[in-house]
C-alpha positions as CSV (number, residue, x, y, z in Angstrom):
1,M,-0.1,0.4,0.1
2,D,2.7,3.0,1.0
3,R,4.4,1.9,-2.8
4,I,0.9,3.0,-4.2
5,A,0.5,6.0,-2.2
6,S,4.2,6.6,-2.5
7,W,3.4,6.4,-6.7
8,L,0.6,8.3,-6.7
9,D,2.1,11.1,-4.4
10,A,4.5,11.5,-6.9
11,L,2.3,11.4,-9.9
12,E,0.2,14.5,-7.9
13,L,4.1,16.7,-7.6
14,W,4.6,16.0,-11.2
15,V,1.6,17.6,-12.2
16,V,1.3,20.5,-9.8
17,G,5.2,21.0,-11.2
18,L,3.8,21.4,-14.6
19,P,2.9,24.7,-16.4
20,F,-0.5,25.6,-15.9
21,I,-1.3,24.8,-20.7
22,P,0.0,21.2,-20.0
23,Q,-1.4,21.0,-16.6
24,F,-4.9,21.6,-17.9
25,V,-4.7,19.9,-21.4
26,L,-3.7,16.7,-19.0
27,M,-6.0,16.8,-16.9
28,L,-9.2,17.2,-19.6
29,S,-7.3,14.4,-21.2
30,V,-7.9,12.2,-18.0
31,V,-11.3,13.7,-16.4
32,I,-13.3,13.8,-19.7
33,P,-13.1,10.3,-20.7
34,I,-13.7,9.7,-17.0
35,S,-16.8,11.9,-16.6
36,F,-18.1,10.5,-19.5
37,S,-17.9,7.1,-18.6
38,I,-19.1,7.0,-15.3
39,A,-21.9,8.9,-17.0
40,W,-22.9,5.8,-19.5
41,I,-22.0,3.4,-16.9
42,L,-25.6,5.2,-14.4
43,D,-27.4,6.1,-17.5
44,K,-27.4,2.2,-18.4
45,S,-27.5,0.9,-15.1
46,L,-30.6,3.1,-14.2
47,N,-31.9,2.6,-17.8
48,F,-31.6,-1.3,-16.5
49,I,-33.5,-0.7,-12.9
50,L,-35.9,1.3,-14.4
51,S,-37.1,-1.3,-16.9
52,R,-37.0,-4.3,-14.4
53,L,-39.4,-2.3,-12.7
54,G,-41.3,-1.2,-15.2
55,R,-40.9,1.6,-15.6
56,G,-39.1,2.0,-19.1
57,S,-38.3,5.2,-21.1
58,D,-40.9,3.6,-24.3
59,Q,-43.9,4.2,-22.0
């Protein structure tokens, strides 16, 4: 666990040490795909749950 924590700390320090523009581009290239993936997973799972409860979007 200590190795993972130290690796993440080193990564964070590296990102914080970057100039603003590369830091901004790096964060957007990571955060946007993760956010879209989470939203897609939540959408599909909510649609599945609602269809099982008989409250699908076709009604």
